[in-house]
N, C-alpha and C positions, 0 to 999 in steps of 0.2 A: 504494500500500500504506500509506504513512504517512497519507495523507488519510483512507482508509477506517478505519484504526485510530483516528484521532482522532475521527471521527464516531461510531464505535462507543462510544468512551469517553464522549463528550458525551451521546449518547442514553441510555447506561446511567446517567449521573449526573443526567439530567433537565435539563441545561443547554440542549440544543437546543430543547426546548419553550419555555424561557424566552426564548431569543434570537430565535426566529423571529418572534414578534409585534412585537418592537422593530424588526427590520429591515423587516418589512412596513409598519409604521407610517411609518418614515422614507421608504420608497419611495413610499408613498401620498401623503405630504405634498408630495414633490417633484412628483409627477404632478398634484396639485391646483393647483399654482401655475404658471401659464403666461400669456403675453400675446401677442396678435396685434395687427396694425396695419392700418389702411385702405390703407396703401401696399404691403402684401404683394403680390408678384407684379408690381409696376410696375417697368419698366426705364427709362422716360423720364417725367419729371414735367412737367405743363403749367405755364403761367404762375402759376396758383394752383390749389390743391387742398385739400379738407378732409383733415386729418391727425388721425385718431382712434386712441386706444389702447383695446384691449378686454382688460382683465385677466380671467383665468379663475380664480376663487378659490372654494374650497368651505369657506372658513373665514370667521369674522366679523372678521378682522383688518382694521383700517383700512389704506389704502394711499396712497402718494404715487407719482405717475407723472411722470417726467422725459422731456422730448423733447430729444434730442441730435442735433446735426448735426456730423459729423466729430469726435465725442467731446466736443463742447462743449454744455453745457445751454443751450437757447434758450427753453424754456418749462417750467413745472411746474404740475401740477394735483393737488388733494387730494380732489376729489369728482367723481362722474360727472355728466354725460358728460365723459370725459377727452379734451379737444379742444385742439389747438394753437391759441394765440391766443384762448383763452376760448370759451365756448359760441357756436357758429355761425361762428367765425372760420376763417380760411384760412391755410395755409402759402403765402405768396407768394414765389416762387423768384427774383424779380428781383434780390435783394440778394446772391445767390450767384454766384461765378464760373462761367462755362459749363464743363461737364464733369461727371465722376462724383463723387458725394458719398455719404456713409453717413448714413442716417436711422434713428435708434434710439429705440425706446420702452423705458423701463426702469421696472419696478415694484418698489417697496420696501414691505415690510409692517412693522407695528409689532413683530413678533416677530423682526425682523432678517433675514428672507429677502429675496432679490432675484432677479429674472429679467429678461431683455431679449430684444428682437426687433429685428434689424437688416436694413435693405433698402439695397442699393446701386443708385442710379438716376442717370441722366444729367439734367442741367439745361441747357436750351438758353439761348442768349443772349437777353437782354431787348431789346426794340426801343428805339432811340434816338429822342429827341424831335427834331422839326424844328429846324434851326439857329436859326431866328427865335424859336422858343418856348423853347429850352433856356437854362439859366442862371438867374441870380437876379434877382428883381423885388421892388420895395418899394411898400407902400401904407399910408396912414394910415386906420385905422378909427375913425370919430368917436365911437362909444360902445360900452360893453360889450355883449356878445351873450349872453343867457341860454341855458342848455342846452335842448334840445327836451324837451317834457313826456314823461316816462316812459322816456327814453333811458338806457341804462346809462352812457354818457358824460355824466355829470350835473353837470359844472362849467361855470360861466359863463366866458367868455374876455374878456380886457381890451381896452379901447380903446388906440389908440396905433399905433406903426409896426410893421407885420407884414412879414415876409420870406417870399417864396415862391420855391422853386427846383424847376425841372423837370430831372431827370437820368435816367439809365438805370435807376437802382434804384427810384426812387419820386418822388412829388410831396411835397416837404418844406415844411411851414409852421412858422415860428418866431414865437412870440408876442413882443410887445415887452417890454423890460426885461431886467434881469439875473436869471438863475436863482439861487434860494436854496432849499435843501432844506426849510426850515421856512416861510419867508415866501411862497414861490411857491404853496404849497398854499392860501393865502388870496387871493393877488393874481392867480395865473395867469401871472405873468411868466416869460419865458424857456423855456417848455415847447416841445418839438419833436414834431410829429406827422408820421409818415411814412405816406402814403396810397398805396394801390395805384391805379395809373392805367395806361391804355394810350393812347399818343399816336397821333394821326392827323393828316391834312391838314385844317387849319381846325377841328378838333374833337378832343376826347379823352374817354375813358370813365373815370370815377372810381368806386372801390368803397370797401372798408374798409381796415383797418390792414395795413401791412407790419411784422410783428412779428419782431424779431431777438434779443430778450432778455426775460427776466422783468421786469415793471414794478417798479421800486423808487423810494422817495422821494428817493434821492440821485442818480438819473439823470434828466436832463430829457427824454430821448428815450423815447418809448413812449406807448401809449394810442391812442385813436381819437376821431372826432368824435361820432357818435351810437351806433353799434353796431360790434362787431368786423368784421362783414361788410358794413357800409355804412350806409344803403341806397345802391344804385348810382345813378349819374346820368351824363348827358352834357352836356358844355360845348362851346360854340363859342369859338374864340379868333381874334384878329386883332391884328397888330402894325403900327403906323404910327410910324416913327421909333423913339423910345425908349419908346413907350407900348404896353402890352399891355391889350387889353380882353377880359374874360371874361364870358360870359353863359350861364346854364343853358338848355339846349335844352328847349323846352316851357314856359319861363317861370319855373320855380322848381325848386330842389333839394329833394328829399324830406327831406333832413337840413338843416333851416332854418339851424342854426348854421353849418354848413360853407358853405352858400350865402351867408350874410351876410358871411363873410370873403372868399370867393373872388370873388364877383360885383363887377364894377366895373373901374376902370382902375388899372393897375400901371405903375410906372416902372422902367426897367432900372437895376439896382444894380451899379455897378462895371464 
């Protein structure tokens, strides 16, 4: 009775006609903003998977898309295609502990609105490298190696003592010298690249970047050799005493810069 009387009053005063378009517009705005993810519907994630966000906007507002794992921002994009680890890149799950994790894409617009989509999915355990291969290795690279022509990873890498580590999370390469946020951008010293690889008996498969955080000038870790997704290659490995010999299967690595660093003999470090 009270509600009907109030509506009768509002209708009589003309306020209902004024309020209905406002409410409809607000509802329409909320309906226009939504986001989906390429992980929607997945319950178990493979070793690596493309993770894309698909904002559904009927406005011209610019957007920022954050990719969060268990509530922590691991990557951000400001232009389409909205892809984790940059265009063509992959979410490589080997750095995550085995078990269930929450994978969220969150869209923010310039007018202050936000919407998110979350998937809970299980991550299996990554394979361990062979005991002979695992651990840290050292090699002296005699001269700087320029970037591959046309590659988005477009920086030369320095000569000197490189460190290579095979572990369960990734293949880690550390450039010579001490990292400095300003000077390293010119010298390449101290940068750490985490590369997706799958170990095997006498060989391993190598691909693109294992991305765990947005790339920043103050963090030495991050980036890739040629492109976020590779290119992929296979290497043979053999250990004799304290010496590891790596050779690309087929004679060359399609990412020539990566091949120049990896190929050759490495000495067990520590």
